[in-house]
N, C-alpha and C positions, 0 to 999 in steps of 0.2 A: 506489395504489402508484406509478403512473407520475408523479403529481404530486410525490411525495417525491423520486423519482429526478431530476426535472428542476428541482427547486426552486432550485438554485444557478445555473442558467443566466442568470437575470435578476436574482437577488438574492444578494448575497455571503453566505457561510456565517456570518460573524461581523461584529460592529460594536463599536467602543469602548464599554465598559461591560458587554459580555457576560461570561459566566463560563465558565472552562475548568477541568476537573479533570485534574490530572497524576497518572498511575498508572504502576505498574511491573509489567506482566503477565508479564515474561520475566526478563531478567538483572538483577543488582544494580547499584546506583549508589552514589554518595558524597554526603555533605552539600554538598561544594563544587559538584559538577555539578548537583545539585538546585537549589541556590541560584541558580546561573547560569541554569538553565532557567526558573525562576520570574521572574527579572529580565527575560528577553527578553519574556515575554508581558505582564508588568506594564508594561513600557516601551511596549508596543503599545496600552495603554489597557484591558487586560482584567483582570478579577478572577480570581485563581488560587486554587483549592482543591487541596490536596495530599492524596492518598490516605493513609489512616492507616498503611498498612504499606509505604510506598514504600521506606523505608530498612531494612526487615527483612532477615534472612538465613535461608535454609532450614536446618532443624536437621541435615539430612544433606548437602545439596548446596550448596556455596558458589557455584555457578553460577546459583542461583535467588534471586530477590529475595523471600524469604519463603516460607511454606508455600503450597501450592496454594489452600487455602480462603481464606487471607488475601489473596492476589493477586486471586483471583476476586471476593471481596467488594468490594475497591476498584474493580475494573472495573465490576461490576454497580451498586454504589452510586453511582458517578460518573455512569453512563449514566442511571440511574433518578431521580436528583436533579432535581426539576422546575426548579431554578434553574440547572442546568448546561446550557450550550449546545454544548459540545464536550468530548470526552475525548481527551487528548493522552498518548500513550505516551512515557515518558521515554527509553527505549532498547530495543534488541532483545536479541540474545544467544540465549537458548533458554528455552522454558517456556510460551509462550502457548498452544500446542496442548493442554497438560496441563489447561487450564482449561475446555475447551469442553463436555465431557460433563456438567459440573455446573451449567451455566448454565440458568436458567429462561427460555427464549426467549419464552414467552407474556408474562412480565413485561417482558422487554426490548422486545418489540413494542409493548406498551401505552405505553412511555415514549419511543418513537423520534421523535415529533413534538413540537415546541415549541408554545407557545400561539399564535404567529403563523403556524403551519402549516409552517414550515421544519423539515426533519429535523435531528436532532442529527448531529454530525460526529465520526467517529473518525479520528485521524491517527497515522501511524507507518509503519515499513517493516521490511524484513528478516524477522525472526521474527514480526513482527506480521502478515505475510501470512496466518497462520492465522486471525487475527481478521477481516481484510478478507474472506476467503472465507466465513467463518461469518456475518458481518453481511450480506453480499450474499445468501446463501441464506435465512437465517432472518428478516432484517429488511427486506431489499430497499431499503436506503438508500445514497446515494452516500458514499464515503469517500475519504480522501486518503493516498496512498502517498508519504510524504515523509521527508526526514531528520528525526531526532529530537533534541530540544534537550539531552538529556543526553550526546550524543556529541560527540567532538572536532571532527568536520567542521562541526557547527553553530556551534561557537565559532570555528573557523578560517576559515570561508568567509562573507564578506559577501554573496556571490551567493546562497548557500543561504538565509541568513536573509531576504534580500529576496524571494526566490522564494516561500518558504513564506508570508511575510507577504502577498504578492499573492494567493495562492490562498485565504487566509483572509478577506481584506478586500475582494476584488473579485469580481464575477460571473464565472462560468466560460464562458459562451457565447463561441464564436469564439476561444477561447484556443488558441494554437499550442503543441504539445508537442514539436516537433522540436528536437533538440539540435544544438550547433555541429559535432559530428563525425558526425552521422547520415549513413549511406550506404545505398544501395539494394542489398540482397542478392538479392531477387527482385522484379521489377517487377510492377505491377498496381495495382488500386484496390479498396477495401473500405470498408464501413461496418458498425458494430455496437457492442455493449456492451463496454466496457473491463473486462477481468478479469485475474487473475493476480498476479504479484509475484515472490517469490523461488523459484527453480526447486527448490531442496532441500525447501522447505516444501510446495510443490505436490505433489511426488512423495511426500513423507511422508504426505500426507493421503489418498492414493488408498485406496479401500475404506471411507472414512468416510461418515457420513450426508451430509456436505457435497459429496461427489463421486459421488452415485448417478447423476447425469446430467451428461455433459460439456457445459458451456455453449459456445455458439458465440461470435460476436463477435470482438473484437480481443484477442489473448492477449499479455500482457506477461511477459517472462522476464528475470531477471538472477540473478547469484550472486557469491560472493566466496570466495577461498581454497579452491577445489576443483581437484584435479588433472584433467587431461583425461579420464582413464578414468572418473572419477567423474561428470563432466558427460555423458559418453557413456551411462553407466548411468542417470542421471536422465532424460535425454531418451528413452531406450528405455522407461522406465517410463511416461512420459506418452504415448508412441507406442502402446504396447500397451493402455493404458487408453482410448484414443480421444480424449484431450484435444487432441492436435495436429491430428488429422484434422477435428475439429469446428470449429476456428478458421477464421474468414473472413479474418483477417489476423494477422500476428505481428510484435511489436515487441521487439527485443532491446536490453536496456540494457547496463550496464557489466559486465565480467567481471574485476573487480579481483582481482589476485593469483591468477589462474587459469592462469598460464603464458603461452606464446607466443600473442599475439593472432591471428596468422595461422593457427595450428593450431586455435584455438577457432573462428575464422570458418569454416574448412574443415569442422569437425565440425558446426557449425550448418547449413551448406549441405547436408551429407549427409542430415541428418534433415528439413530444412524445405524444401529446394530443389525437391522433387518434389510438394509438396502442392497446387500450383495456386493458391496464395494469395500476396499480396504480403508480403514480409518486409523489415523495416528492421534495419540493423545499427548498433550503438553509438548508441542514442538518448540515452543518458546518465543514465537514472534508475538507482537502486540504490545501490551503494557507491562510486560515483565521488566523488572529493574535491570536485567541483563538481556534485553530483547534482541533476538536475531533479526536481520533484515531479510526480506523475501522479495524476489523478482516476480512481477505480475505480467501477464500476457506473453509469457515465454513457455516453452514446453519443458516438462520434467517427467521423470520416471520415479514411481513410488514402489519400493519392494519391501513388503511386510510379510513375506512368506515364512519367515522363521521367528525366533524369539526376539530378534532385533529388527530394526527397520532402517532403510536408507531412502532418502529423497534427494535426487540429483538432477540438476539442470542438464538437459541434453539438447542436441542439435538436430533432431529429426524433424523434418518438415511435415506438416499435416494439411 
């Protein structure tokens, strides 16, 4: 298992000629955004397969991209296809967590490694946090928390497209994750496994099979469009469940449209400032218009012992 987790340190996840499957496990998309997404990956020299139900609509809920079984089938079929090297989530929204209980994780584990020994890769962010957490627990493979090609930010930001491309086509070892606005909220140093993602999804998963034991390591948190009292409640849930106390370091991403940034920062310090672990503020991943990509279920070292901070992917086995 450790070999799978560290496979991308010295070898890139993808190379031109590889195949990716585009799926929609959460919210719906359009033909235009799908065609645009396909064009990005084809321009990078990849073969693209599109899930059969990507443009479906749920019979009851227009906020879902098709029925749960159909979205789940696309995800599982994409992952288990021996010719597919990565599964790319088209967009977030809501709905990925609805798929988890029906997935045959034994089947998924059998398909997690490619013929050359590298693991397959899952990419996506926001609601896809539910899949990242499940893939970490059930499959123990690295994954990439990154902007999704069906979203406007992927279209609008050349930086985002370039950053995602680098994570796909270059090795991960010694890659620095620190954003241009990163600040030290609590000084210190830590090393550990990168976990987490969207705060709302992490809180919603509490009590599920994926959260029976709080992981340690470096916890990443971000969110969008949540009032301050909602962030307070979500942090309280993680605190009471032990997820915050278990962390060896915490990295805070963007809090896009979550109100006054100073008030959000004060709230974060209230919950995280007394944990005795280093905490970074505004690392830039998540819903920022120029969001960074973040690798999950790999090891990293966080050094916030001075006025500046560095967060770097490393290759130390744990």
